[in-house]
N, C-alpha and C positions, 0 to 999 in steps of 0.2 A: 131341646129339638125345634119349638115353635120360635124361639129366638132366631135360630140359625137361618129357619125360612124367611122370617122376617128381614132379616139382614141382605140375603142372597136377593130379596124382591127389591130391596131397596137401592142395591147394588145394579141390579137389571135395571130399575127404572131411571137411575141417574144416567147408566150407560145409554140407554135410550133417548134420553133428554139432550145429552151430549152430541149423538150421532144426528138428531134431528136438526139441533142447532148448526152443526157442521154443514149439512146439506142446504140449509137455508142460506147460510153464508156464501158457500160455494154457488149457489142459485143466483144471488145476488151479485156476486164477483162475474160469474159467468155473461150475465145480462148485461153488465156494465161493460166488460170487454168485448162482447160479442156487438154490442150496438159500437164501439170505438172502432173495432175490426171492419166492420160494413161502412163505416164512414170513410175509413183509410182507404178501402177496395175501391169505393166510388171515386174519391179523389184521385188512386193510382190509375183507373180507368180514364178519368177526363185527362190526365197527362199525359196517357199512352197516346190519347185520339189527338191530342194538340202534338205530340213528338211526330205522328205520323203525317199529320197535315203540313207540319213545319219541313218534313223530311221530303215529300212530295213537292214542296215549292222549292227547296233548295235544287232538286233534281233539276226541275223545270227551268230554274235559272241557271245552273251550270249548264245545261244542253241550249240555251239560250246563247249564252256566253260563248261557247264554242263554235255556234253556228255565225256569231258576229266575227269571233275571230278568224274563220274560215273566208269570210266575205271579204274582210279587210286585207288577209294573204291574196286573195285573188284579184284584188284591185292593184295590190303593190306589184303582183307579176305583170299585169297588164300594161302598169305604167313602165315598168321595167323595159317591158318588149317594145313599148313604143319609143322610147329614148334611146 
């Protein structure tokens, strides 16, 4: 009986140590990936801001180009009327 109790206690102790080891490994993995994910999120935010700025600049250039084309068209119409 005492032998059985000792064996059960040893099994429980080994299982606890295994679980503690697994939790420690998980915590390390979680910490490493957490830092990596945070770094990736920071980079994605920076890329998103750059894309917004570039999109705004492209829209401004597109509208500027459109206005220039309109002015050229008006000049052509005036020249055609004068001739």
